N, C-alpha and C positions, 0 to 999 in steps of 0.2 A: 504493500500500500504506500509506504514511504517513497519507494522508487518511482511510483506513478505520479506522486505529488511533485517530486523534483523534476521529472520530465515535463509535466504540465507547466510548471513555473518557468523552466527554460524556454519552452515554446512561446510563452507569453512575452518573455524578454526579447527573444529573437524577432518576434513580430512587431514589438513596440519600438525597438531601437531605430529602425529606419524612419518611423513616423516622427520620432523626436528629432532625429538628424535633419529631417525636412523642415522642422519648425525653427531650428537654430540658424544663426546667421553670423558670419564674420565681417560683414560689410553691408552697405545699403543694397537692398534687393529691389525696392520699388522706387519709382521716380521721385515720389514725395520724400522718401528717406534720403535720396541723393541730394535734395535741396534743403534738408533740415539743418538747423543751426542750434547747437546746444549751448547752455551756459558753461563756459570754460574760462579758466584763468591760467595763463602761462607766465613763467618767469623768464626774463631775458637779461643776460649780463653783458657788460662791455667794460673796457679798461679806462675810459676817459672820465674826468671829473664831472660832477653834476653841473649842468649849465653850459658845458662845452659844445662845440659844433656837432660832434658825434652824438652827444646826449640829446641835443635838440632834434636831430634827424631821427633818432630812435623814437622820440616823443611823437613826431609826425607819423611814423610808421604805426605806432600804437593807436593814434587817433583815427587814422584811415581805416584800420581794421575794426575798431570799435564802431565807427560810423556805418561801415558797410554791413556790419552784423547786428545793427540796432542795439548795440551795447552788450551783446551776448558773449562776444569774444573779448576778453580783457587781458591785457599784458601788464605785468608788474616789472618795472625797470630797476635794475640794480647796477648803478654806475660805479666807477672807480674801483673795479676789482673786488667789490663787496662779497661776491660769491667765491672768490679765490682767484689765483693767477689764471690767465686765459687757457693755459695748457691743461691745468687741472679741470677747469670748467668744461673744456672740450671733452675730456674723458667722462665727466658727469653727464653731459648731454648724450654721449654715445650709449650710456646705460640707462638713460631715462630719468636720472636723478634731478636734472635740470632740463627744462623744456627747450630753451633757445639761447643762442649767443650770437653776437656780431663781433668778430675778432680776426686776427691773423690765424693761420693754421699752424699748430705746433707739431713738431716731428716726433713727439713722445708717443703718438699713436701710430704714425706711419712716416718713415723717413722721406718717402716720396713727396710729402706735402712741402718739403723744403724747396722744391723747384719753383714754387710760386714767388719766393723771395730771393731767388738766385741773383747774385750780383751782376748788374748791367745786362740783364736779360732783355730789357728794352732801354732805349736811350732818350726817348721824347714822348710827348703826349699822344701824337698820332699813332705811334707804335703801341703804346699802352692801351689805347681805346680799341685797337684791333685785336691785340693779343689777349687782353683780359675781359673781353665781352662775354656775356653768357652765350653759350653755344659754340664758342671758339675751342680750338684744340686743347689748349692748356686748361681752361675752365672745365671742359668735359672730363678731362683726366682727373681733376680735383674732385668733381662731383661723383665719379665712379669710385674713387678711393674713399670718399665719405660714406657712400652707401655700403661699401664693404665693411665699414666700421660702425654701422648703425646710425648714420647721420644723413639727413636729407638736406642737400644744397638748395637754397632758395634764391640767392642773388649775390652779386659782388658789391663791394663797397669801396671804391677807389678813394685814396686820400692824397698822396703826394709822392714825389721822389725824395728819397732819404738823404740824410746828412749826418754829420758828426757834431755833437755838442761837447764843449770843453770848458773846464774851469781855469785852464792855463793856456797861453798862446803856444802853439806847436812850432817846432823847428821846421823850416822849409815846407810849409803845408802843401805847396804845389808840386813837390817832388816825392813820389811814393817810395823812392829808393832810399830816402833819408830816414833813419830811425828817429821817431819822435820822442822816445823815452817817456811815454805816457800810457798808463793803464786805462783802458776804456771798457765799459760794460758792453757785452754783446749778448743778444738772445742766445739761449742754449741750443744753437744749431750750427752745424759745421760750416755752412755757407757764410754766415756772418763772421764767424771766428776767422776763417781763412781770408775773407775780404779785409778785415781789420788788419791782419798781419801783412797782407799784400800792400796796404796803404801806409805801412810803417808804424803801426801801433801795437801795443801789447794787449791781447784779448783776455777778458775776464768774464766767463759766462755767468749771467745772473738773470733771475726772473725779473720781468718788468716791474712787478710790485715791490721788489727789493731795491730798485735803482736809486730812489730818492735818498734812502738812508745810506746807501753805499757812497753816494756823492757827498752827502753831508758829513760822513765820518772819515772820508779820505780813502776808503777802500779802493775806489776808482777815481780817476780825474776827468772822466768824460764818458760819453756813451755813443753807440751807434745802434741803428735799428729803428729809428723814428725819423721824423722830419720837423719842419718848422712848427706845424700845429701841435704835434705831440710834445715837443720840448717846451714850447711856450705854455701849453696848458698844464704841464706837470712840474717843470724845473726852472721856470723863468727867474726865480729868486736865487738860484744857485749858479747857473752857468754864465760864463762871460764871453764865450766865443761860439759862433755857429759856422760850420763849413758845409755848404750845400754841394756835396761831392756826387750826388745822384747815384749813390751806391746800389740802391734797389728801388723798385717800385712798390710802394706800400699799398697792398691790396688786402682788404679784410673780406671776410665771407659771412653772410647771414645764413644761419642754418638752424635746424631743429632735430629733435630725436626722430629717427626714421619710423619706429614702431608707432609713435604718437601720430605722425603724419599719415601713415597708412590707415589708422583708425578714424581719421576725420571723414566727414561726408564730403562729397564732391563740391558742394557749395562752400563749405568751410575751407577746403583746399584752394578754391578759386579766389576767395577773399584774401587769404594770406599771401598767395603767390602774386596776385595783382598788386598788393601793397609793396611787396618785396621788389618786384620788377620796376615799379614807379620810383622806389628809393634808389635803385641802381642808376636809372636814367637821370634822376636829379643830381646824383653825385658826379657822374661824368660831365655834366653840364657846368658844375660849379667848382670842382676840385682844383683845377689849374689856377683860377683866379684866387681861390682861397689860400693857396700856397704863398702867393705874392703878398697877400694881405697879412698873413701871420709873420712873414719875414719883416714886414714894416713894423708890426707890433713888437717884435723882438728888438729891433733897433730903437724903438721908442722906450723900451724898458732898459736900455743901456747895454744891450748885447751887441758885440761887434760881429758883423758878418764878413767872413773872409771869402770873397767871390773868386770864381775861376773862369778862365776863358774856355771857349769851345774846344780849343786844342788841348788844354790841360785836362778837361773832362774826358776827352777822347783817349788821352794817355792813361788815365785811371782805368777806363774801360779795357783798354788793350792789356794792361798789366794783369787785371783780374781774369780776363779771358785766357791769357796764356798760363797763369799760375794757378788759378782757383778752379776754373771749369774742369780741367782734367781730373782734379781731386774729387769734386762733388758729383760729377756725372755718374760715377759708379753707383751712388745711392739711388739715382733716379732711373737708371737704365740708359745706356748710351744712345740707343736708337731713338727713344722718346726725346731725350735731351737735345740731340742733334736736330730732330724734326722741328722742335719748338724754336731753337735758336738759329737755325740755318739762315733765316731771312735777315738777321742783323749782324752776321759775321762780316 
């Protein structure tokens, strides 16, 4: 009798499971579900101070999403690395601990991300707009690598060409072959470290969030890895000299957790993607002029800008391409690196 009951129960389960499976759903099945918008709150982190240019742009991104969703999609902004250094936050986004970030890409997750900030990969704004646009070869590679690590690429956020900020005037700043005898902070990436050395400086890898204290206490005497906007926003009371050497193109990326993205309705994805794409378009239209504006602000704050001729900048690029590129291309894959850089050699 007991065996008959067990058989009967198993039969009921086998018949019921397909019905239950048909009722479950991992995503929108109906058109109205695809257009649904739920009450959601996302955290987004960035590294600039409250009220900075980047912070104001993130506010616009937040407002556009809120407006398009009738206030249902809300974004909480955490400026000034409040959620941690951007490399750590990137890891937290990949596992879903934090929903979104706008930042450079750290090589702690994938060394290949370093190609985005390779020294002198582009030399001018025309090249930057072509190379770093969404849908371009380089950005497509970054997006694919993000997805492999649980991150959804949304848009690019161009800032500026990079430079070196110093507390002391360097020896022969125009000659990369002269040792400057100055320790400068570099982001913890091989490309920045090798670039600093190629330009005559001693490299000290540090997280961006630790740079102010390192400058203040004399651990380093300068920094590379940012540009006029970044240095003015964070270190204008410490630095005395700024060298626009155009060592890299500062491109941030707006991204979110991939699993979270996949769980959104089509309408929610459209709202977020539309706001992200609008932010990228806005930044490419204003970034070049903003660089000049912040250099003027630096001069007004008493920071001396040591400028270089086109010939001197070309020499910096030549030295880096000869000395640094052969070293760093191993991390990125020679075929891909050569494909991306071939147009500017």
